[in-house]
C-alpha positions as CSV (number, residue, x, y, z in Angstrom):
1,M,-8.0,-32.7,16.9
2,N,-5.0,-33.0,14.6
3,L,-1.4,-32.1,15.2
4,V,0.7,-31.2,12.2
5,V,4.6,-31.6,12.6
6,D,6.7,-30.1,9.9
7,I,10.5,-30.5,10.2
8,G,12.1,-28.2,7.7
9,N,15.7,-27.2,6.8
10,T,15.7,-24.5,9.6
11,Y,12.8,-25.0,12.1
12,V,10.2,-27.4,13.4
13,K,6.7,-26.2,13.0
14,F,3.7,-27.3,15.1
15,A,0.1,-26.7,14.1
16,V,-3.1,-27.9,16.0
17,F,-6.3,-28.2,13.9
18,D,-9.7,-28.6,15.2
19,K,-11.3,-30.1,12.0
20,N,-10.0,-27.7,9.2
21,V,-9.5,-24.7,11.7
22,M,-6.0,-24.0,12.8
23,V,-6.1,-23.1,16.6
24,F,-2.5,-23.1,17.2
25,D,0.8,-22.9,15.4
26,D,4.5,-22.3,16.5
27,R,8.0,-22.9,15.3
28,F,11.1,-23.7,17.3
29,N,14.6,-25.2,17.2
30,I,14.7,-29.0,16.8
31,N,16.6,-29.4,20.2
32,S,13.5,-28.6,22.1
33,F,11.3,-31.1,20.3
34,T,10.6,-33.4,23.3
35,T,9.8,-30.6,25.6
36,R,7.6,-28.9,23.1
37,V,5.6,-32.1,22.5
38,K,5.0,-32.6,26.3
39,E,3.8,-29.0,26.7
40,L,1.6,-29.1,23.7
41,F,-0.3,-32.2,24.8
42,K,-0.9,-30.7,28.3
43,V,-2.7,-27.7,26.6
44,Y,-4.4,-29.8,23.8
45,P,-5.1,-33.2,25.2
46,R,-7.9,-33.9,22.7
47,I,-5.1,-34.3,19.9
48,E,-5.8,-37.9,18.5
49,T,-3.7,-38.0,15.4
50,A,-0.6,-36.4,14.0
51,I,1.1,-36.1,10.6
52,Y,4.9,-36.1,10.7
53,S,6.6,-34.5,7.6
54,S,10.4,-34.0,7.4
55,V,12.7,-32.8,4.6
56,G,15.1,-35.5,5.6
57,A,14.6,-39.0,6.7
58,P,12.1,-39.4,9.6
59,D,14.0,-39.4,12.9
60,K,12.9,-42.5,14.9
61,K,13.7,-40.6,18.1
62,Y,11.2,-37.9,17.5
63,L,8.7,-40.4,16.1
64,A,8.9,-42.4,19.4
65,V,8.1,-39.2,21.4
66,L,5.0,-38.5,19.3
67,T,3.6,-42.1,19.3
68,L,3.5,-42.0,23.1
69,F,0.8,-39.3,22.8
70,C,-1.2,-40.1,19.7
71,K,-1.4,-42.0,16.4
72,V,1.0,-40.8,13.8
73,H,1.1,-40.7,10.1
74,V,4.5,-40.4,8.5
75,L,4.1,-38.5,5.2
76,S,5.9,-40.2,2.3
77,Y,5.5,-40.5,-1.4
78,E,3.3,-43.5,-0.8
79,S,0.7,-41.6,1.1
80,K,-2.6,-41.2,-0.5
81,V,-3.3,-37.9,-2.2
82,P,-6.5,-36.4,-3.6
83,F,-5.3,-35.5,-7.0
84,K,-3.7,-37.3,-10.0
85,N,0.1,-37.3,-9.5
86,S,1.8,-36.9,-13.0
87,Y,5.3,-36.2,-11.6
88,A,7.7,-38.6,-13.5
89,T,9.6,-39.8,-10.5
90,P,7.2,-39.6,-7.5
91,Q,9.6,-41.2,-5.2
92,T,11.9,-38.3,-5.5
93,L,9.2,-35.6,-5.0
94,G,9.7,-33.6,-1.7
95,I,6.9,-34.2,0.6
96,D,6.7,-30.5,1.3
97,R,5.7,-30.3,-2.4
98,I,3.1,-32.9,-2.0
99,A,1.6,-30.9,0.8
100,L,1.6,-27.7,-1.1
101,A,-0.2,-29.4,-4.0
102,T,-2.8,-30.8,-1.6
103,A,-3.5,-27.4,-0.3
104,A,-3.9,-26.0,-3.8
105,F,-6.3,-28.8,-4.6
106,Y,-8.6,-28.0,-1.7
107,H,-8.2,-24.2,-2.0
108,A,-9.3,-24.0,-5.6
109,P,-10.7,-27.3,-6.8
110,H,-11.0,-27.9,-10.7
111,K,-8.9,-24.7,-11.2
112,N,-5.5,-23.9,-12.6
113,T,-3.4,-23.1,-9.5
114,L,0.3,-22.2,-9.1
115,V,1.8,-22.4,-5.5
116,I,5.0,-20.6,-4.9
117,D,6.8,-21.5,-1.7
118,A,9.4,-18.9,-0.8
119,G,11.6,-20.7,1.9
120,T,15.2,-22.1,1.9
121,C,14.5,-23.0,-1.8
122,I,11.7,-21.3,-4.0
123,T,9.6,-24.0,-5.3
124,Y,6.7,-23.8,-7.9
125,E,3.9,-26.3,-7.9
126,M,1.3,-26.5,-10.6
127,I,-2.1,-28.2,-10.3
128,N,-4.3,-27.9,-13.5
129,D,-8.1,-27.6,-13.8
130,F,-8.3,-31.5,-14.1
131,D,-6.9,-31.8,-10.6
132,E,-3.7,-33.1,-12.0
133,Y,-0.3,-32.3,-10.4
134,L,2.1,-31.5,-13.1
135,G,5.3,-30.6,-11.3
136,G,7.1,-27.2,-11.3
137,A,10.5,-25.8,-10.7
138,I,13.1,-25.4,-7.8
139,S,15.5,-22.4,-7.4
140,P,17.7,-21.1,-4.6
141,G,15.9,-18.9,-2.0
142,I,16.7,-15.5,-0.7
143,E,19.1,-16.5,2.2
144,M,20.7,-19.0,0.0
145,R,21.5,-16.5,-2.7
146,Y,23.0,-14.2,0.0
147,R,25.1,-17.0,1.4
148,A,26.2,-18.2,-2.0
149,M,27.6,-14.8,-2.9
150,H,29.5,-14.7,0.4
151,E,30.8,-18.3,0.4
152,Y,31.8,-18.5,-3.4
153,T,33.7,-15.1,-3.5
154,S,36.6,-13.9,-1.5
155,A,35.4,-10.3,-0.8
156,L,31.5,-10.2,-0.7
157,P,30.1,-10.0,3.0
158,L,27.3,-12.2,4.3
159,L,24.3,-9.9,4.5
160,E,20.9,-10.2,6.1
161,K,17.8,-9.8,4.0
162,Q,16.9,-6.3,3.3
163,A,14.6,-4.5,1.0
164,P,16.5,-2.5,-1.6
165,L,16.0,1.3,-1.7
166,D,16.5,1.5,-5.3
167,L,17.0,-0.7,-8.4
168,I,20.6,0.7,-8.8
169,G,22.9,-0.2,-5.7
170,N,25.6,2.5,-5.2
171,S,27.6,0.4,-2.9
172,T,28.6,-3.3,-2.7
173,Q,26.0,-4.0,0.0
174,T,23.2,-2.1,-1.8
175,G,24.1,-3.8,-4.9
176,M,23.9,-7.2,-3.3
177,H,20.4,-6.4,-1.7
178,S,19.2,-5.2,-5.1
179,G,20.5,-8.2,-6.9
180,V,18.9,-10.7,-4.6
181,V,15.6,-9.2,-3.8
182,N,14.8,-7.6,-7.3
183,G,16.3,-10.8,-8.9
184,V,13.8,-13.1,-7.0
185,C,10.9,-10.8,-7.6
186,S,11.8,-10.6,-11.3
187,E,12.1,-14.4,-11.5
188,M,8.7,-14.9,-9.8
189,D,6.9,-12.3,-12.0
190,G,8.4,-13.7,-15.1
191,I,7.5,-17.3,-14.3
192,I,4.0,-16.4,-13.2
193,D,3.6,-14.7,-16.5
194,Q,4.8,-17.8,-18.5
195,Y,2.4,-19.9,-16.5
196,A,-0.5,-17.5,-17.1
197,T,0.1,-17.8,-20.9
198,R,-0.4,-21.5,-20.6
199,F,-3.2,-21.9,-18.1
200,K,-6.2,-19.6,-18.2
201,D,-7.6,-18.1,-15.1
202,L,-4.6,-18.9,-13.1
203,T,-4.8,-18.7,-9.3
204,V,-1.3,-17.9,-7.8
205,I,-0.6,-18.6,-4.1
206,L,2.6,-17.4,-2.4
207,T,3.5,-19.0,0.9
208,G,6.8,-19.8,3.0
209,G,8.9,-17.8,5.2
210,D,9.6,-15.0,2.9
211,A,6.0,-14.7,1.5
212,L,5.1,-11.6,3.4
213,F,8.4,-9.9,2.6
214,L,7.9,-10.6,-1.1
215,S,4.2,-10.3,-1.6
216,K,4.0,-6.5,-1.9
217,R,7.0,-6.5,-4.3
218,L,5.5,-8.6,-7.0
219,K,3.6,-7.0,-9.9
220,N,1.3,-9.9,-10.3
221,T,-1.8,-10.4,-8.3
222,I,-1.3,-13.3,-5.8
223,F,-3.0,-14.8,-2.7
224,A,-0.3,-14.8,0.2
225,D,-0.8,-17.4,2.8
226,S,2.2,-18.1,5.0
227,K,0.4,-21.2,6.6
228,F,-0.4,-22.9,3.4
229,L,1.9,-25.8,3.8
230,L,0.5,-26.5,7.3
231,K,-3.0,-26.5,5.9
232,G,-2.1,-28.9,3.2
233,L,-0.5,-31.3,5.8
234,N,-3.7,-31.3,7.8
235,Y,-5.7,-32.0,4.6
236,L,-3.4,-35.0,3.9
237,L,-3.8,-36.3,7.4
238,E,-7.6,-36.3,7.1
239,Y,-7.4,-37.9,3.7
240,N,-5.1,-40.7,4.8
241,K,-7.5,-41.5,7.7
242,H,-9.8,-43.3,5.5
């Protein structure tokens, strides 16, 4: 069994895989990391290997806890990948983006695939039908857009994400909801359209914390999978065992 550990900007995510089948996943605050690890290995004592993925520098404290229970592969730009990486600066490529590209490679091998991760940031990852990772784009996520309007103005409130009732907001709050949500959807649809003109038979996958919220609001046909990153990390762990 494999354990996937994904330390993001907001939460820690655990996923347990029996080969390529996810049998458990959870997310929690980083402060309970050690407790959660101990509890997890009581339930799944057959876990033999783990992959550790962090948006920041790996925390030696958490790594030390994991290595007490199993072998650990720390994901980095030096990890082996199953595709050709044509990114100009691979040492600066976020490891979450590496995992998404890997998941795309296994999900639709030898096909043009665009992965959109709607999380803290919205990232776009493109793998072509020659199994080559080309790169993509990064833009602010939904929560970041709400927060930016509040923090960079003197009067706009900090709002929670909410689906707009209409394109035209008739109050400050409904205008902000329309601007953020419709703006993100228009951005995604526009970028998908541009990729589709350059890459034939394009497969589009939407993942991330806001995937389900956005999936029904896009006009383009997409495949929504909120666990796509975790699956990519498990594929990378398997690939780096050899």
